[in-house]
C-alpha positions as CSV (number, residue, x, y, z in Angstrom):
1,M,-61.6,77.7,24.0
2,I,-59.0,79.2,21.6
3,L,-57.7,81.4,24.4
4,S,-57.4,78.3,26.6
5,L,-55.5,76.4,24.0
6,K,-53.1,79.3,23.4
7,R,-52.5,79.6,27.2
8,G,-51.8,75.8,27.4
9,A,-49.3,76.0,24.5
10,F,-47.6,79.0,26.1
11,L,-47.2,77.2,29.4
12,L,-45.9,74.1,27.7
13,F,-43.3,76.2,25.8
14,A,-42.3,78.0,29.0
15,S,-41.9,74.7,30.8
16,V,-39.6,73.4,28.1
17,L,-37.4,76.5,28.5
18,A,-37.4,76.2,32.2
19,C,-36.4,72.5,32.0
20,I,-33.5,73.3,29.7
21,F,-32.3,75.9,32.1
22,V,-32.6,73.5,35.0
23,S,-30.9,70.8,33.0
24,C,-27.9,73.1,32.1
25,A,-27.6,74.4,35.7
26,A,-27.7,70.8,37.0
27,G,-24.6,70.0,34.9
28,N,-22.5,72.1,37.2
29,V,-23.7,70.6,40.5
30,Y,-21.7,67.7,42.0
31,T,-23.9,64.6,42.6
32,P,-22.8,62.3,45.4
33,E,-22.1,58.8,44.2
34,A,-24.5,57.2,46.7
35,E,-27.3,59.7,45.8
36,E,-30.7,58.2,44.9
37,S,-31.0,57.7,41.2
38,F,-33.2,59.8,38.9
39,V,-35.4,56.8,38.1
40,S,-36.0,55.9,41.8
41,R,-37.1,59.5,42.5
42,A,-39.2,59.7,39.3
43,M,-41.0,56.4,40.1
44,S,-42.1,57.8,43.4
45,D,-43.9,60.7,41.7
46,W,-47.7,60.8,42.2
47,V,-50.5,62.0,39.9
48,A,-54.2,62.0,40.6
49,P,-55.9,58.7,39.8
50,E,-57.9,60.3,37.0
51,E,-54.7,61.4,35.3
52,E,-53.1,57.9,35.4
53,M,-55.2,56.9,32.3
54,R,-53.6,59.6,30.1
55,E,-51.4,58.0,27.4
56,S,-48.6,60.6,28.1
57,W,-48.4,59.4,31.7
58,Q,-48.5,55.7,30.7
59,Q,-45.7,56.1,28.1
60,Y,-43.6,58.0,30.7
61,Q,-44.0,55.1,33.1
62,F,-42.9,52.6,30.3
63,A,-39.8,54.9,29.8
64,L,-38.9,54.8,33.5
65,Q,-39.1,51.0,33.5
66,A,-36.7,50.8,30.6
67,M,-34.3,53.3,32.2
68,E,-34.3,51.2,35.4
69,E,-33.1,48.3,33.2
70,G,-30.5,50.4,31.4
71,D,-32.3,50.0,28.0
72,W,-31.8,53.6,26.9
73,L,-33.1,53.2,23.3
74,V,-36.4,51.8,24.5
75,A,-36.6,54.6,27.1
76,R,-36.1,57.2,24.4
77,H,-38.8,55.6,22.3
78,H,-41.4,55.9,25.0
79,L,-40.4,59.4,26.0
80,D,-40.7,60.5,22.4
81,I,-44.2,59.1,22.3
82,A,-45.1,60.6,25.7
83,L,-44.1,64.1,24.5
84,K,-46.2,63.6,21.3
85,K,-49.2,62.4,23.3
86,L,-48.8,65.3,25.7
87,V,-48.9,67.8,22.9
88,A,-51.9,66.1,21.2
89,E,-54.0,65.6,24.3
90,R,-56.9,68.0,24.7
91,Y,-58.8,68.9,27.8
92,D,-61.9,66.8,28.0
93,S,-63.6,66.8,31.4
94,A,-65.8,63.8,30.4
95,Y,-63.0,61.6,29.3
96,Y,-60.3,62.5,31.8
97,N,-62.7,63.3,34.6
98,L,-60.9,66.5,35.4
99,P,-62.7,69.2,37.3
100,T,-61.2,72.3,35.5
101,P,-59.1,73.4,32.6
102,E,-56.6,74.8,35.1
103,R,-56.0,71.3,36.5
104,D,-55.3,70.1,32.9
105,S,-52.9,72.9,32.3
106,L,-51.0,72.2,35.5
107,Y,-50.7,68.5,34.5
108,R,-49.3,69.5,31.1
109,V,-46.7,71.9,32.7
110,E,-45.6,69.2,35.2
111,M,-45.4,66.5,32.6
112,A,-43.3,68.6,30.2
113,H,-40.8,69.1,33.0
114,K,-40.7,65.4,33.8
115,I,-40.3,64.3,30.2
116,I,-37.6,66.8,29.3
117,L,-35.6,65.9,32.5
118,A,-35.9,62.2,31.7
119,L,-34.6,62.9,28.1
120,D,-31.8,64.9,29.6
121,E,-30.9,61.9,31.8
122,I,-30.8,59.3,28.9
123,Y,-29.1,61.2,26.1
124,P,-25.6,61.0,27.7
125,E,-26.1,57.2,27.9
126,I,-27.1,57.0,24.2
127,L,-24.2,59.1,23.1
128,E,-21.9,56.7,25.0
129,M,-23.4,53.8,23.1
130,G,-21.8,55.2,19.9
131,E,-22.3,52.9,16.9
132,E,-24.6,50.6,18.8
133,A,-27.2,53.4,19.0
134,S,-26.6,55.1,15.7
135,E,-26.0,52.2,13.3
136,Y,-27.6,49.2,14.9
137,V,-31.0,49.5,16.7
138,R,-32.1,46.2,18.3
139,Y,-35.8,47.0,18.3
140,E,-38.6,48.0,16.0
141,F,-41.6,49.4,17.9
142,E,-44.5,49.2,15.4
143,E,-47.6,47.7,17.0
144,E,-50.0,48.0,14.0
145,G,-51.1,44.4,14.4
146,L,-53.4,45.4,17.3
147,D,-53.8,49.1,16.8
148,N,-57.2,50.7,16.3
149,L,-59.2,48.4,18.4
150,D,-62.3,50.7,18.3
151,E,-63.2,50.4,14.6
152,P,-66.7,51.7,13.7
153,P,-69.2,48.9,13.0
154,L,-69.5,47.8,9.3
155,D,-72.2,49.4,7.2
156,S,-74.6,47.1,5.4
157,A,-72.9,47.6,2.0
158,A,-69.4,46.7,3.3
159,L,-70.8,43.8,5.3
160,L,-72.6,42.4,2.2
161,E,-69.5,42.7,0.0
162,I,-67.3,40.8,2.5
163,E,-69.9,38.2,3.3
164,S,-70.6,37.5,-0.4
165,F,-67.0,36.4,-1.0
166,L,-66.7,34.4,2.2
167,D,-69.8,32.4,1.3
168,T,-67.9,31.1,-1.7
169,L,-65.0,29.7,0.4
170,N,-64.6,26.1,1.5
171,R,-63.8,26.3,5.2
172,A,-62.1,22.9,5.1
173,Q,-59.1,24.5,3.5
174,F,-58.3,26.3,6.7
175,T,-56.4,24.4,9.5
176,L,-57.9,26.6,12.2
177,P,-61.6,26.5,13.1
178,V,-63.1,29.7,11.5
179,E,-66.5,31.3,11.9
180,F,-67.1,34.1,9.5
181,N,-69.2,36.2,12.0
182,E,-69.4,40.0,12.2
183,R,-66.3,40.2,14.5
184,V,-64.1,38.4,12.0
185,M,-65.6,40.4,9.0
186,Q,-64.9,43.7,10.8
187,E,-61.2,42.6,11.2
188,I,-61.0,41.6,7.5
189,Q,-62.3,45.1,6.7
190,Y,-59.7,46.8,8.9
191,L,-56.7,44.7,7.7
192,S,-57.6,45.1,4.1
193,T,-58.4,48.8,4.1
194,R,-57.1,51.0,6.9
195,A,-54.2,48.6,7.7
196,H,-53.7,47.6,4.0
197,D,-50.0,48.7,3.8
198,F,-49.2,46.9,7.1
199,T,-50.9,43.7,6.0
200,E,-49.3,43.7,2.6
201,A,-45.8,44.4,3.9
202,S,-46.3,41.7,6.6
203,L,-47.4,39.1,4.0
204,S,-44.4,39.9,2.0
205,R,-42.1,39.5,5.0
206,K,-43.9,36.2,5.8
207,T,-42.7,34.6,2.6
208,A,-39.1,34.7,3.9
209,F,-40.1,32.6,6.9
210,D,-42.6,30.2,5.3
211,E,-40.3,27.3,4.7
212,M,-38.6,27.4,8.1
213,I,-41.9,27.9,10.1
214,F,-43.9,25.3,8.2
215,A,-41.0,22.8,8.7
216,K,-41.1,23.4,12.4
217,M,-44.9,23.2,12.5
218,D,-45.0,20.0,10.5
219,S,-42.4,18.3,12.7
220,L,-44.5,19.1,15.8
221,E,-47.9,18.3,14.0
222,M,-49.3,21.8,14.4
223,P,-51.9,23.6,12.2
224,R,-50.1,25.5,9.5
225,D,-52.4,28.5,9.8
226,L,-51.0,29.3,13.2
227,I,-48.3,31.1,11.2
228,F,-50.8,34.1,10.9
229,L,-50.6,34.6,14.7
230,A,-47.1,36.1,14.0
231,L,-48.6,38.6,11.6
232,V,-50.7,40.1,14.4
233,E,-48.0,39.8,16.9
234,S,-45.0,41.2,15.0
235,G,-45.7,41.6,11.3
236,Y,-42.9,39.0,10.9
237,K,-40.3,41.4,12.2
238,I,-37.5,39.7,14.2
239,K,-36.7,43.0,16.0
240,A,-40.3,43.8,16.9
241,Y,-40.6,45.0,20.5
242,S,-43.7,45.9,22.4
243,R,-44.4,48.1,25.4
244,A,-45.0,44.9,27.4
245,K,-41.4,44.0,26.7
246,A,-42.3,41.2,24.3
247,A,-39.8,40.5,21.6
248,G,-39.2,38.6,18.4
249,L,-41.4,37.1,15.7
250,W,-43.7,35.5,18.3
251,Q,-43.5,38.3,20.9
252,F,-42.6,36.3,24.0
253,I,-42.5,38.3,27.2
254,P,-39.3,37.6,29.2
255,S,-40.8,35.2,31.7
256,T,-42.6,33.0,29.2
257,G,-39.6,33.1,26.9
258,K,-37.3,31.7,29.6
259,R,-39.9,29.1,30.5
260,Y,-39.7,27.8,26.9
261,G,-35.9,27.9,26.6
262,L,-35.4,31.4,25.1
263,Y,-32.5,32.6,27.2
264,Q,-32.1,36.4,27.8
265,D,-29.5,38.4,29.5
266,F,-27.3,41.5,29.1
267,W,-25.6,39.8,26.1
268,I,-28.2,37.8,24.2
269,D,-31.9,37.5,23.7
270,M,-32.9,34.2,22.1
271,R,-36.5,35.5,21.6
272,R,-35.0,37.1,18.5
273,N,-33.7,33.7,17.2
274,P,-36.4,32.8,14.5
275,E,-35.8,29.0,14.7
276,L,-35.8,28.7,18.5
277,S,-38.6,31.1,19.1
278,T,-40.8,29.3,16.5
279,V,-40.3,26.0,18.3
280,A,-41.0,27.7,21.6
281,A,-44.2,29.3,20.3
282,M,-45.5,26.0,18.9
283,K,-44.7,24.1,22.2
284,Y,-46.5,26.9,24.2
285,L,-49.6,26.8,21.9
286,R,-49.6,23.0,22.0
287,R,-49.7,23.1,25.8
288,L,-52.5,25.7,25.8
289,H,-54.5,23.6,23.3
290,D,-54.0,20.5,25.5
291,E,-55.5,22.4,28.4
292,F,-58.4,24.2,26.7
293,G,-59.1,21.7,23.9
294,D,-59.6,24.4,21.3
295,W,-57.2,26.4,19.1
296,L,-59.1,29.7,19.4
297,M,-59.0,29.5,23.2
298,A,-55.3,28.5,23.0
299,M,-54.6,31.7,20.9
300,A,-56.6,33.8,23.3
301,A,-54.5,32.4,26.2
302,Y,-51.3,33.2,24.3
303,N,-52.4,36.8,24.3
304,C,-53.9,37.4,27.7
305,G,-52.6,34.4,29.7
306,E,-54.0,31.1,30.6
307,G,-55.1,32.3,34.0
308,C,-57.3,34.9,32.5
309,V,-59.0,32.4,30.1
310,R,-59.6,29.9,33.0
311,K,-61.3,32.7,34.9
312,R,-63.5,33.7,32.0
313,I,-64.5,30.1,31.3
314,R,-65.4,29.8,35.0
315,E,-67.6,32.9,34.8
316,A,-69.3,31.7,31.6
317,K,-70.2,28.4,33.3
318,E,-71.7,30.3,36.3
319,D,-73.8,32.5,34.0
320,T,-77.4,31.5,34.8
321,L,-78.7,32.7,31.4
322,R,-76.4,30.4,29.4
323,D,-77.7,27.3,27.7
324,T,-75.9,24.6,29.7
325,T,-76.4,22.1,26.9
326,Q,-74.0,24.0,24.7
327,A,-70.2,23.7,25.1
328,I,-68.4,26.9,25.9
329,T,-66.4,28.3,23.0
330,Y,-64.1,31.2,22.5
331,W,-67.0,33.3,21.2
332,D,-68.9,32.9,24.5
333,L,-66.1,34.4,26.6
334,N,-66.0,38.0,27.8
335,L,-62.3,38.6,27.5
336,P,-60.1,41.7,27.8
337,K,-60.7,44.2,25.0
338,E,-57.4,43.4,23.2
339,T,-58.1,39.7,23.2
340,M,-61.6,40.1,22.0
341,H,-60.0,41.6,18.8
342,Y,-56.9,39.4,18.8
343,V,-58.3,36.0,17.7
344,P,-60.7,37.4,15.1
345,R,-57.8,39.5,13.7
346,I,-55.7,36.3,13.3
347,L,-58.6,34.6,11.5
348,A,-59.0,37.7,9.3
349,A,-55.2,37.6,8.6
350,M,-55.5,33.9,7.7
351,T,-58.4,34.6,5.3
352,I,-56.6,37.5,3.6
353,G,-53.3,35.4,3.6
354,H,-55.0,32.6,1.6
355,Y,-56.6,35.1,-0.9
356,P,-54.3,38.2,-1.0
357,E,-55.1,39.1,-4.6
358,H,-58.8,39.3,-3.8
359,Y,-58.1,41.9,-1.1
360,G,-55.7,43.9,-3.3
361,M,-52.5,42.7,-1.7
362,Q,-49.3,42.7,-3.9
363,V,-47.2,40.1,-2.0
364,E,-43.6,40.2,-3.0
365,K,-41.6,36.9,-2.6
366,R,-38.6,37.3,-0.3
367,E,-35.8,35.1,0.8
368,R,-33.8,34.9,4.0
369,A,-30.2,35.5,3.6
370,P,-28.6,32.1,3.3
371,F,-26.0,31.4,6.0
372,D,-23.4,28.9,7.3
373,T,-22.8,28.4,11.0
374,V,-19.5,28.3,12.9
375,T,-18.7,27.8,16.5
376,V,-16.3,30.2,18.1
377,V,-14.9,29.0,21.3
378,E,-13.5,32.4,22.5
379,F,-15.1,35.7,23.2
380,M,-15.3,37.4,19.7
381,P,-15.9,41.0,18.8
382,L,-18.3,41.1,15.9
383,D,-16.1,43.4,13.9
384,Q,-13.5,40.7,14.0
385,V,-16.0,38.1,12.9
386,A,-17.0,40.4,9.9
387,K,-13.3,40.9,9.0
388,A,-12.7,37.1,9.0
389,A,-15.8,36.5,6.9
390,N,-14.8,39.3,4.6
391,V,-18.2,41.1,4.9
392,D,-19.4,44.3,6.6
393,L,-20.3,44.5,10.3
394,K,-24.0,45.1,9.5
395,T,-24.3,41.8,7.7
396,I,-23.0,39.9,10.7
397,Q,-25.3,41.8,13.0
398,E,-28.4,41.1,10.9
399,L,-27.6,37.4,10.7
400,N,-27.3,37.2,14.5
401,L,-30.1,39.5,15.8
402,E,-30.2,37.6,19.1
403,L,-26.9,39.3,20.1
404,N,-27.6,42.4,22.2
405,R,-24.0,43.7,22.1
406,W,-21.1,44.1,19.8
407,C,-19.6,40.7,20.7
408,T,-20.4,37.1,21.5
409,P,-21.2,36.5,25.1
410,P,-18.1,36.7,27.3
411,K,-16.9,33.8,29.4
412,E,-18.8,31.3,27.1
413,T,-16.6,28.5,25.8
414,G,-18.6,28.2,22.6
415,Y,-21.1,30.2,20.6
416,V,-22.7,29.3,17.3
417,L,-22.6,32.3,14.9
418,R,-24.2,32.7,11.5
419,I,-22.0,33.9,8.7
420,P,-22.9,34.4,5.0
421,E,-23.2,31.2,3.0
422,G,-20.0,30.2,1.3
423,S,-17.7,32.1,3.7
424,R,-17.2,29.3,6.2
425,D,-13.9,27.9,4.8
426,S,-12.3,31.4,4.4
427,F,-13.6,32.4,7.9
428,L,-12.0,29.3,9.6
429,V,-8.6,30.0,7.9
430,A,-8.7,33.6,9.2
431,Y,-10.1,32.5,12.6
432,N,-7.3,30.0,13.1
433,K,-4.7,32.7,12.4
434,M,-6.2,35.2,14.9
435,D,-4.3,36.1,18.1
436,K,-7.3,35.4,20.4
437,K,-5.3,36.4,23.5
438,S,-5.5,40.0,22.3
439,F,-9.3,40.1,22.8
440,S,-10.5,41.2,26.2
441,R,-13.3,39.4,28.0
442,W,-16.1,41.4,29.5
443,Q,-18.3,41.4,32.5
444,Y,-21.1,43.8,33.1
445,H,-21.6,45.4,36.6
446,K,-24.6,47.3,37.9
447,V,-23.5,50.0,40.3
448,A,-24.8,49.6,43.8
449,G,-25.3,52.4,46.3
450,G,-22.1,53.6,47.8
451,E,-19.8,52.1,45.2
452,N,-17.2,54.0,43.3
453,L,-14.8,53.2,40.5
454,G,-11.9,52.5,42.9
455,K,-13.9,49.9,44.8
456,I,-15.2,48.3,41.5
457,S,-11.7,48.2,40.0
458,R,-10.3,46.4,43.0
459,Q,-13.2,43.9,42.9
460,Y,-12.4,42.9,39.3
461,G,-8.6,43.4,39.4
462,V,-8.5,46.0,36.7
463,S,-7.5,49.7,36.7
464,V,-9.9,52.6,37.1
465,R,-8.5,53.9,33.8
466,D,-9.5,50.7,32.0
467,I,-13.1,51.0,33.2
468,Q,-13.2,54.6,32.2
469,Q,-12.0,53.9,28.7
470,A,-14.3,50.9,28.3
471,N,-17.3,53.1,29.2
472,H,-16.3,56.4,27.7
473,L,-16.3,58.1,31.1
474,K,-14.8,61.5,31.2
475,N,-14.4,61.5,34.9
476,T,-14.8,59.0,37.8
477,R,-18.4,59.9,38.7
478,I,-20.9,57.1,38.5
479,R,-24.4,56.6,39.9
480,R,-26.4,53.8,41.4
481,G,-28.1,51.7,38.8
482,Q,-25.6,52.5,36.1
483,V,-24.4,49.5,34.1
484,L,-20.7,49.4,33.5
485,M,-18.7,47.2,31.1
486,I,-15.7,45.7,32.9
487,P,-12.8,44.6,30.7
488,L,-11.2,41.3,31.8
489,P,-7.9,40.4,30.0
490,A,-8.2,37.1,28.2
491,S,-4.8,36.1,29.6
492,A,-6.0,36.6,33.1
493,Y,-9.1,34.6,32.4
494,S,-7.1,31.7,31.0
495,D,-4.6,31.7,33.9
496,S,-7.4,31.8,36.4
497,K,-9.2,28.9,34.6
498,S,-6.1,26.7,34.5
499,K,-5.1,27.4,38.1
500,N,-8.6,26.6,39.4
501,S,-9.3,23.4,37.5
502,G,-7.6,21.4,40.2
503,K,-9.3,23.4,42.9
504,E,-12.7,22.5,41.5
505,K,-12.0,18.8,42.0
506,A,-10.6,19.3,45.5
507,S,-13.7,21.3,46.6
508,K,-15.9,18.3,45.8
509,N,-14.0,16.1,48.3
510,S,-13.9,18.8,51.0
511,S,-16.7,19.7,53.4
512,G,-16.7,23.3,52.2
513,R,-19.9,24.4,50.6
514,T,-19.6,24.9,46.8
515,Y,-21.4,27.1,44.2
516,K,-21.4,27.0,40.4
517,V,-20.8,30.4,38.9
518,R,-23.6,31.7,36.7
519,S,-23.3,34.2,33.8
520,G,-23.3,37.7,35.3
521,D,-21.9,36.7,38.7
522,N,-18.8,38.3,40.2
523,L,-17.0,37.6,43.5
524,G,-18.7,40.6,45.1
525,S,-22.2,39.3,44.3
526,I,-21.3,35.8,45.3
527,G,-19.8,37.0,48.6
528,R,-22.9,38.9,49.5
529,K,-25.0,35.9,48.7
530,F,-23.1,33.7,51.1
531,G,-22.0,36.3,53.7
532,V,-18.3,36.0,53.0
533,S,-15.7,38.5,51.7
534,V,-14.0,38.6,48.3
535,S,-10.6,38.0,49.9
536,Q,-12.0,34.8,51.6
537,L,-13.3,33.5,48.3
538,Q,-9.9,34.2,46.7
539,E,-8.1,32.5,49.5
540,W,-10.3,29.4,49.6
541,N,-10.2,29.0,45.8
542,G,-6.6,30.0,45.1
543,L,-7.6,33.0,43.0
544,S,-4.8,35.4,42.2
545,D,-7.4,38.0,41.0
546,A,-11.1,38.6,40.8
547,S,-11.5,36.8,37.4
548,I,-14.1,34.0,37.4
549,Y,-16.1,32.3,34.6
550,A,-19.6,30.8,34.1
551,G,-19.7,27.2,35.1
552,Q,-16.7,27.5,37.5
553,I,-17.1,25.7,40.9
554,L,-16.2,27.9,43.9
555,V,-15.9,27.0,47.6
556,V,-18.1,29.5,49.4
557,S,-17.5,28.4,53.0
558,K,-14.4,27.7,54.9
559,P,-13.2,24.2,54.0
560,A,-12.6,21.7,56.7
561,K,-9.2,20.0,56.6
562,A,-9.7,16.3,55.6
563,S,-7.1,13.8,56.7
564,K,-5.2,11.8,54.1
565,A,-6.6,8.5,55.5
566,K,-10.2,9.8,55.1
567,T,-9.5,11.0,51.6
568,E,-8.0,7.7,50.5
569,K,-10.8,5.7,52.2
570,S,-13.5,7.7,50.4
571,E,-11.9,7.2,47.0
572,K,-11.9,3.3,47.2
573,P,-15.6,2.7,47.0
574,A,-15.8,5.0,44.0
575,E,-13.3,2.9,42.2
576,K,-15.2,-0.2,42.9
577,S,-18.5,1.2,41.8
578,E,-17.0,2.4,38.6
579,K,-16.1,-1.2,37.6
580,K,-19.5,-2.6,38.6
581,K,-21.7,0.0,36.9
582,E,-21.1,1.0,33.3
583,N,-24.5,2.4,32.3
584,P,-24.8,5.3,33.0
585,P,-21.0,5.5,33.3
586,K,-19.3,7.0,36.3
587,T,-16.1,9.0,36.7
588,E,-14.4,10.3,39.8
589,N,-16.2,13.6,39.2
590,G,-19.7,12.2,39.1
591,E,-22.4,10.3,37.2
592,F,-23.4,10.8,33.6
593,I,-27.1,11.5,32.8
594,S,-28.8,11.2,29.4
595,H,-30.1,14.2,27.4
596,K,-32.3,13.6,24.3
597,V,-31.7,16.4,21.8
598,E,-34.9,18.3,20.9
599,S,-35.7,19.9,17.5
600,G,-33.9,23.2,17.3
601,E,-31.4,22.5,20.1
602,S,-27.7,23.1,19.6
603,L,-24.7,22.0,21.7
604,W,-24.6,25.6,23.0
605,D,-28.2,25.4,24.3
606,I,-27.4,22.1,26.0
607,S,-24.2,23.3,27.5
608,R,-26.0,26.3,29.0
609,K,-28.8,24.1,30.4
610,Y,-26.3,21.9,32.3
611,G,-23.6,24.5,33.0
612,V,-20.9,22.6,31.1
613,T,-18.8,23.5,28.0
614,I,-19.3,22.4,24.4
615,E,-15.8,20.8,24.4
616,Q,-16.8,18.7,27.4
617,I,-19.9,17.4,25.7
618,V,-17.9,16.6,22.6
619,E,-15.3,14.8,24.6
620,W,-17.8,12.8,26.7
621,N,-19.7,11.6,23.6
622,K,-16.6,11.1,21.4
623,K,-18.1,13.4,18.8
624,K,-16.1,14.5,15.7
625,S,-18.0,17.7,15.3
626,T,-20.4,20.0,17.2
627,K,-23.4,19.1,15.1
628,V,-26.4,17.4,16.8
629,K,-29.7,16.1,15.5
630,A,-33.1,15.8,17.0
631,G,-33.5,12.5,18.9
632,E,-29.8,12.0,19.5
633,V,-29.0,11.0,23.1
634,L,-26.0,12.7,24.7
635,K,-24.2,11.9,27.9
636,I,-23.8,14.8,30.3
637,R,-21.8,14.6,33.5
638,Q,-23.7,15.8,36.5
């Protein structure tokens, strides 16, 4: 056995040396621009079915997914874990179902190659990220809330000790239905002993969010003890990130987050906004409770999905051994392993959270950094925000954790920023003095097969050198799937906007098909969507360059020439209807609709929802500021 382990270690070491040699040699080989990407090739790799269950392989697959999305820090995290797991894994024919030690050794050699090559692929990207990678990491990867699912059963002495204290408690004090069965007591034992430090630190972090979360819960009439769901999900870490790509205090996956108004793109991730994500979590849990009629089932569905819970309820009803006179509860369901622990662990966290001293928890009171909010109506680099607020960059970043990049989202006409409390007046003075035209606007571009820097530069109307400098490129070589930052001069954006304001109105009266530009669009992507060329889009919309902005209306098919008589004739009925109907009011550009402001919404959220600007909403509603309150009804032009 010792000889086998030594042989495996030698092969692993030899493979690392071989990979380093291959990596160095590959640096001198020219790679065609249209060549298949590393990730595409790696994702097509095959391993035997019995090897797919290895943690090293699973972590490697998570890393490839992150690389495909250009999230290099997440990829590095999973590759680091994959390498550690590979070293720690031992040959076990019963567990891995492997026929021979030689097959295990071969897997280890091959995986070492794969991991090292993947690390070699991502490190240049991380180096190019500069300060963003070294000083400001968006994610924290701890998953202690649901680690160690296979705890040994409680011995009789431990069970008696826990049970004796629980028997003294009045269950009416809890706002969630709790049953102190053996599953819950086992989770109490785990959180108060093996995960003691995690639980204690989480309860301390919780104190900083209590006031805000309880206020949101009370306004939505939700049980206050649901706050402990966030302990298991994230440990109350805003930057918590899971391998399932869930983020924020309440660990929303991307699709569910978007369903509940937590917008995510290259620039921002509103799942990391504590206020908005708390409202979203409560709305989601309320909907789940309305369906299942039980808070424990609602929490289970929050973890494994409502479809899974529906299926397990159906299976429980079909169980011929079940007493049909009894209603089905969470405790009757045979759920996935993680969910079987998830709900009892929340109930355990709730119990410990009510009595931390009894369980040896030293909870330290914390406060969230107080802040003021300001709306910036131009694209703003965060270092300029910090300078205007007279604080360091880290402070601004920590106050605005939903921002993915070093700036506010480009091409947005307004963004609400948090700045330290008491700095608002001095910030506005500095902000008003800024030369905003000196700031470039940015677009991100994912390189398609066959593209080169020359083609991309022509598409956006900027020079190759500008793109190289913005992305720290030492040469003009790029690869498919690579994400580039494209600098768009603010002056060009302003000129394009003013030139096209008239075109937008004209397009509504023409027979040409129109399209509202979304964040992330460019003329090339829009052209491909509608089967037209960039030059045609420029001609039909009077564009002098490739600059466009979110919310802009573009003509995407050849406009038919309308006669003057027809135009005049079509305008008259609109004038008459304007006089007849005042509520909702009408203008030559369309009807107004009503929007009732929900708790946690801002003008920025509403402007994104309807594809309009903050300034337009302020003007249409004759508002003196950008503040809104829940229940307020706003007019939005369609």
